[in-house]
ROSE-4610 file (N, C-alpha, C; in Angstrom, 1 decimal, always signed):
// ROSE-4610
residu = [M/M/M/E/E/E/T/T/T/R/R/R/V/V/V/A/A/A/I/I/I/I/I/I/G/G/G/I/I/I/I/I/I/V/V/V/E/E/E/Q/Q/Q/E/E/E/N/N/N/A/A/A/V/V/V/E/E/E/Q/Q/Q/L/L/L/N/N/N/A/A/A/V/V/V/L/L/L/H/H/H/T/T/T/Y/Y/Y/G/G/G/K/K/K/Y/Y/Y/I/I/I/I/I/I/G/G/G/R/R/R/M/M/M/G/G/G/I/I/I/P/P/P/Y/Y/Y/R/R/R/E/E/E/K/K/K/G/G/G/I/I/I/S/S/S/I/I/I/I/I/I/S/S/S/I/I/I/A/A/A/I/I/I/D/D/D/A/A/A/P/P/P/Q/Q/Q/D/D/D/I/I/I/I/I/I/S/S/S/A/A/A/L/L/L/S/S/S/G/G/G/K/K/K/I/I/I/G/G/G/R/R/R/I/I/I/E/E/E/G/G/G/I/I/I/S/S/S/A/A/A/K/K/K/T/T/T/A/A/A/Y/Y/Y/S/S/S/K/K/K]
num = [1/1/1/2/2/2/3/3/3/4/4/4/5/5/5/6/6/6/7/7/7/8/8/8/9/9/9/10/10/10/11/11/11/12/12/12/13/13/13/14/14/14/15/15/15/16/16/16/17/17/17/18/18/18/19/19/19/20/20/20/21/21/21/22/22/22/23/23/23/24/24/24/25/25/25/26/26/26/27/27/27/28/28/28/29/29/29/30/30/30/31/31/31/32/32/32/33/33/33/34/34/34/35/35/35/36/36/36/37/37/37/38/38/38/39/39/39/40/40/40/41/41/41/42/42/42/43/43/43/44/44/44/45/45/45/46/46/46/47/47/47/48/48/48/49/49/49/50/50/50/51/51/51/52/52/52/53/53/53/54/54/54/55/55/55/56/56/56/57/57/57/58/58/58/59/59/59/60/60/60/61/61/61/62/62/62/63/63/63/64/64/64/65/65/65/66/66/66/67/67/67/68/68/68/69/69/69/70/70/70/71/71/71/72/72/72/73/73/73/74/74/74/75/75/75/76/76/76/77/77/77/78/78/78/79/79/79/80/80/80]
x = [+116.5/+117.7/+118.9/+119.9/+121.0/+122.0/+122.5/+123.4/+124.8/+125.8/+127.2/+127.6/+128.6/+129.2/+130.5/+130.8/+132.0/+132.6/+133.8/+134.5/+135.0/+134.7/+135.2/+136.2/+137.5/+138.5/+138.7/+138.7/+138.7/+139.8/+140.6/+141.6/+141.1/+141.0/+140.6/+141.9/+142.3/+143.5/+143.2/+141.9/+141.5/+140.3/+140.5/+139.4/+138.1/+138.2/+137.0/+136.2/+136.7/+135.9/+135.0/+135.1/+134.4/+132.9/+132.5/+131.1/+130.4/+131.1/+130.5/+130.5/+131.6/+131.6/+130.5/+130.3/+129.2/+127.8/+127.6/+126.3/+126.1/+127.2/+127.1/+126.8/+127.5/+127.3/+125.9/+125.4/+124.0/+123.0/+123.2/+122.3/+122.2/+123.3/+123.4/+123.3/+122.9/+122.9/+122.1/+121.1/+120.3/+121.1/+122.2/+123.0/+124.3/+124.6/+125.8/+125.7/+126.5/+126.5/+127.2/+128.4/+129.1/+130.2/+130.7/+131.7/+132.7/+134.0/+135.0/+135.9/+136.2/+137.1/+138.2/+139.4/+140.6/+141.3/+141.4/+142.1/+143.6/+144.4/+145.9/+146.5/+146.5/+146.9/+148.3/+149.2/+150.6/+150.8/+149.9/+150.0/+149.0/+148.1/+147.0/+146.0/+145.7/+144.7/+143.7/+142.6/+141.7/+141.5/+141.4/+141.2/+139.9/+139.0/+137.7/+137.4/+136.8/+136.3/+134.8/+134.2/+132.8/+132.4/+131.7/+131.2/+129.8/+129.5/+128.3/+127.7/+126.4/+125.7/+124.7/+124.9/+124.1/+124.2/+123.3/+123.5/+124.7/+125.3/+126.6/+126.5/+125.4/+125.3/+125.3/+124.7/+124.7/+126.1/+126.8/+128.2/+129.1/+128.9/+129.7/+129.4/+128.1/+127.7/+128.2/+128.1/+128.6/+130.2/+130.9/+132.3/+132.7/+132.0/+132.3/+132.1/+131.0/+130.7/+131.7/+132.1/+133.2/+134.5/+134.8/+136.1/+136.2/+135.0/+135.0/+135.1/+135.1/+135.2/+136.7/+137.0/+138.3/+138.9/+140.1/+140.8/+140.5/+139.8/+139.5/+139.9/+140.5/+140.8/+140.0/+139.5/+138.8/+139.0/+139.0/+139.1/+138.1/+137.6/+136.6/+137.1/+136.8/+137.1/+135.8/+135.5/+134.2/+134.4/+133.3/+133.2/+133.0/+133.2/+132.9/+131.5]
y = [+106.0/+105.6/+106.0/+105.0/+105.2/+106.3/+107.1/+108.1/+107.9/+108.6/+108.6/+110.0/+110.2/+111.5/+111.4/+112.5/+112.6/+114.0/+114.1/+115.4/+115.4/+116.5/+116.6/+117.8/+117.5/+118.5/+119.0/+120.3/+120.9/+121.9/+121.8/+122.8/+123.5/+124.9/+125.7/+126.3/+126.0/+126.5/+127.6/+127.7/+128.7/+129.4/+130.7/+131.5/+131.5/+131.4/+131.4/+130.1/+129.1/+127.9/+128.0/+129.0/+129.2/+129.3/+130.0/+130.2/+128.8/+128.0/+126.7/+125.8/+125.9/+125.1/+125.5/+126.8/+127.2/+126.7/+126.7/+126.2/+124.8/+124.0/+122.5/+122.4/+123.1/+123.0/+123.4/+124.4/+124.9/+123.8/+123.1/+122.0/+120.9/+120.7/+119.7/+120.3/+121.5/+122.2/+121.6/+120.8/+120.2/+119.1/+118.6/+117.6/+118.1/+119.4/+120.0/+120.4/+119.9/+120.2/+121.6/+121.7/+123.0/+123.1/+124.3/+124.6/+125.6/+125.3/+126.2/+126.5/+127.8/+128.1/+129.0/+128.7/+129.4/+129.9/+131.2/+131.7/+131.6/+131.1/+131.0/+131.9/+133.1/+134.1/+134.0/+133.6/+133.4/+132.4/+131.4/+130.3/+130.5/+131.5/+131.7/+130.7/+130.0/+128.9/+129.2/+128.5/+128.4/+127.0/+126.8/+125.5/+125.5/+124.5/+124.4/+123.0/+123.0/+121.7/+121.7/+120.6/+120.5/+119.3/+119.5/+118.3/+118.0/+116.7/+116.3/+115.1/+115.0/+113.8/+113.5/+112.4/+112.0/+110.6/+110.0/+108.6/+108.5/+107.4/+107.1/+107.6/+107.3/+107.7/+109.2/+109.9/+111.4/+112.0/+111.4/+111.9/+111.6/+110.4/+110.1/+111.0/+111.3/+112.2/+113.6/+114.1/+115.4/+115.5/+114.6/+114.5/+114.4/+113.6/+113.4/+114.7/+115.4/+116.7/+117.7/+117.8/+118.8/+118.4/+117.2/+116.7/+117.0/+117.1/+117.3/+118.8/+119.7/+121.1/+121.4/+122.0/+122.3/+123.4/+123.1/+124.0/+123.7/+122.6/+122.2/+120.7/+120.4/+119.1/+118.7/+117.5/+117.1/+115.7/+115.5/+114.1/+114.0/+112.8/+112.6/+111.5/+111.8/+110.9/+110.6/+109.3/+108.8/+108.4/+108.6/+107.9/+106.5/+105.7/+104.2/+103.9]
z = [+28.8/+28.1/+29.0/+29.1/+30.0/+29.4/+30.3/+29.8/+30.4/+29.8/+30.3/+30.5/+31.4/+31.5/+30.8/+30.0/+29.3/+29.3/+28.9/+28.7/+27.3/+26.6/+25.2/+25.3/+25.0/+25.0/+23.5/+23.4/+22.1/+22.0/+20.9/+20.6/+19.3/+19.4/+18.2/+17.7/+16.5/+15.9/+14.9/+14.4/+13.4/+13.9/+14.2/+14.8/+14.0/+12.7/+11.9/+12.0/+12.8/+13.0/+14.2/+15.0/+16.3/+16.1/+15.0/+14.8/+14.5/+13.7/+13.3/+14.6/+15.4/+16.6/+17.6/+17.7/+18.6/+18.1/+16.8/+16.2/+16.6/+16.5/+16.8/+18.3/+19.1/+20.6/+21.0/+20.3/+20.6/+20.3/+19.2/+18.9/+20.0/+20.7/+21.7/+23.1/+23.2/+24.5/+25.6/+25.4/+26.5/+27.2/+26.5/+27.1/+27.8/+27.6/+28.1/+29.5/+30.4/+31.8/+32.0/+31.4/+31.5/+30.4/+30.3/+29.3/+29.8/+29.5/+30.0/+28.8/+28.5/+27.4/+27.9/+27.4/+27.8/+26.5/+26.3/+25.1/+25.5/+24.6/+24.8/+23.7/+24.0/+23.0/+22.5/+23.4/+23.0/+21.9/+21.9/+20.8/+19.7/+19.9/+18.9/+18.8/+20.0/+20.0/+21.2/+21.2/+22.3/+22.7/+24.0/+24.6/+25.3/+24.9/+25.4/+25.9/+27.1/+27.6/+27.8/+27.4/+27.4/+28.3/+29.4/+30.2/+29.7/+29.4/+28.8/+29.5/+29.6/+30.2/+29.1/+28.4/+27.3/+27.0/+26.2/+25.7/+24.8/+24.8/+24.1/+22.7/+22.0/+20.5/+20.3/+21.3/+21.2/+21.4/+22.4/+22.6/+21.4/+20.9/+19.7/+18.5/+18.3/+17.2/+17.4/+18.6/+18.9/+18.7/+19.2/+19.1/+17.6/+16.9/+15.4/+14.7/+14.9/+14.2/+14.6/+15.8/+16.2/+15.5/+15.5/+14.9/+13.4/+12.7/+11.3/+10.9/+11.9/+11.6/+11.3/+10.2/+9.9/+10.8/+11.3/+12.3/+13.7/+14.0/+15.3/+15.5/+16.7/+17.1/+18.4/+18.5/+19.7/+20.1/+21.4/+21.9/+23.1/+23.3/+24.3/+25.3/+26.5/+27.6/+28.3/+28.5/+29.1/+30.5/+31.3/+32.6/+32.5/+33.5/+33.4/+33.6]
């Protein structure tokens, strides 16, 4: 199956959402290339970027599940 590389940018605005986010990311762990998290204490948020190599439907499913978590915003950018 053909895969695509994508970056999912995540903003965590509610700290209590992190556990649910980590559970979702763990489920898709075999597709994740890398993860970087930056706490921005002055604003009370965390910024996370996820690099992923997966089939299009897997990326869409992961992005959708992350976006449905209350207190979290996510956007996805795809390679060509």
